[in-house]
Each structure stands twice: as C-alpha cells, then as structure tokens.
C-alpha positions in Angstrom: 83.2 99.3 113.1 85.6 99.2 116.0 88.9 97.6 115.3 92.3 97.8 117.0 95.9 97.0 116.2 96.8 93.4 117.0 93.4 91.9 116.2 93.6 88.6 114.3 91.1 87.4 111.8 91.0 83.9 110.4 89.3 82.2 107.5 89.9 78.7 106.0 88.7 76.7 103.0 89.4 73.5 101.2 90.1 74.0 97.5 88.7 71.5 95.0 89.2 71.0 91.2 86.0 72.8 90.4 87.4 75.9 92.2 90.5 75.8 90.1 88.5 75.2 86.9 86.1 78.1 87.6 89.0 80.5 88.5 90.8 79.5 85.3 87.6 80.4 83.3 87.3 83.7 85.1 90.9 84.8 84.8 92.2 82.9 81.8 95.0 81.3 84.0 94.9 77.9 82.4 98.5 76.9 82.9 98.9 73.1 82.4 99.8 72.7 86.1 96.3 74.0 86.9 94.5 71.9 84.2 96.2 68.6 84.3 96.5 66.3 87.3 99.9 65.5 88.8 101.0 62.0 89.7 98.9 62.2 92.9 95.8 63.0 90.9 95.7 66.7 92.0 95.8 70.0 90.2 97.8 73.0 91.5 95.6 75.9 92.8 96.3 79.3 91.2 98.3 81.5 93.5 95.8 84.4 93.3 93.0 82.0 94.1 94.9 80.9 97.3 95.5 84.6 98.1 91.8 85.4 97.7 91.1 83.8 101.1 92.2 87.2 102.6 89.7 89.0 100.5 86.8 87.3 102.3 88.1 88.8 105.6 88.6 92.2 103.9 85.0 92.1 102.6 83.7 91.4 106.1 85.6 94.5 107.3 84.6 96.6 104.3 88.3 97.0 103.6 89.5 98.8 100.5 93.0 97.7 99.6 95.5 100.1 98.2 98.4 97.7 98.0 98.7 93.9 98.3 102.0 92.1 98.3 102.3 88.3 98.4 105.2 85.9 98.7 104.3 82.3 97.6 106.3 79.8 99.6 105.0 76.4 98.4 102.3 75.2 96.1 98.7 74.5 97.1 96.8 71.5 95.5 93.2 70.5 95.1 92.1 68.9 98.4 94.3 71.1 100.5 92.7 73.1 103.3 94.3 76.5 103.7 93.9 78.8 106.7 94.5 82.5 106.3 95.4 84.5 109.4 95.4 88.3 109.0 96.8 90.4 111.8 96.0 94.1 111.9 99.4 95.8 112.4 98.4 99.4 112.0 95.2 101.5 112.6 95.3 105.3 112.2 92.1 107.2 112.5 91.5 109.9 109.9 88.5 112.3 109.5 86.1 109.7 108.1 88.1 106.6 107.6 90.9 104.5 109.1 94.2 103.8 107.5 95.1 100.2 108.2 97.8 97.6 107.5 97.6 93.8 107.6 100.1 91.0 107.7 98.9 87.6 106.6 100.1 84.1 106.9 98.5 81.2 105.0 99.1 77.6 106.2 98.1 74.3 104.8 96.5 71.4 106.7 99.9 70.3 107.8 100.6 73.7 109.4 103.2 74.6 106.7 103.3 78.2 105.4 102.2 78.4 101.8 102.0 82.2 101.5 102.9 85.4 103.4 101.3 88.7 102.6 101.1 92.3 103.4 98.3 94.8 102.6 97.7 98.5 103.2 94.4 100.3 102.7 91.4 102.0 104.3 88.2 101.2 106.1 85.6 104.0 105.9 83.7 105.0 109.1 
C-alpha cells in the first residue's frame, strides 16, 4: 500500500443508544451516565467507543498501533454524528514495514472538537 505524509483519512458515524448498550456489555463500562438518559433523553457515549472511529481507518490501512493517546474535550451523546479525521504525520520506510504516526481530530455535527488523538505504529509491506 502506498501512503505518504500529509494524507488525510476521514470516517464518520452517528451513535445510537444500542451502540452504547452493546459497548457496555462488551467492555463492562456501565457507568450510570451511559445507562440512564439525561434530561434531553440521551445517553453519553463511552469515550473509547467514540475513539474507536479511528480504528476503522486503521483497519482499512492494516495499521498495527503501538501507542494511542487521546484527549477527550467534550462529551458525545446518542444521536450525535462524529467525524474522525486522521492525518498521517510521519512515514518512515523500514525493511518490510513502514513506521507511521497519525494525529486525529474528532468533531461533532456542530463542528466542535470532541476528541484529539495521536497514534504511533506500523504498516507491514
């Protein structure tokens, strides 16, 4: 796969209550804020579920992460559409793989940042 520094990859999705419920069952993250509706009738999406949008792009690239850092800026709720934008900030060719680094920005449907991230890993040739 040919990739280069500066490339941008985007993926978005709208989270619903069923997503939050299934993630809670898989992970055990059943904090009340994820299980009970707020005054607007919504539940808060787990932070790692929000961050998982980037793993879809990583899977498409056959990316193997070594580190992943996330900074959560504001909550995400059921019904929110989140867009994840990953920018390839480093590509270094090795013998049979590439060392790569990504920066990510996640925005809600209002264009407000909800998460920023950074990841370092490899893509095998």
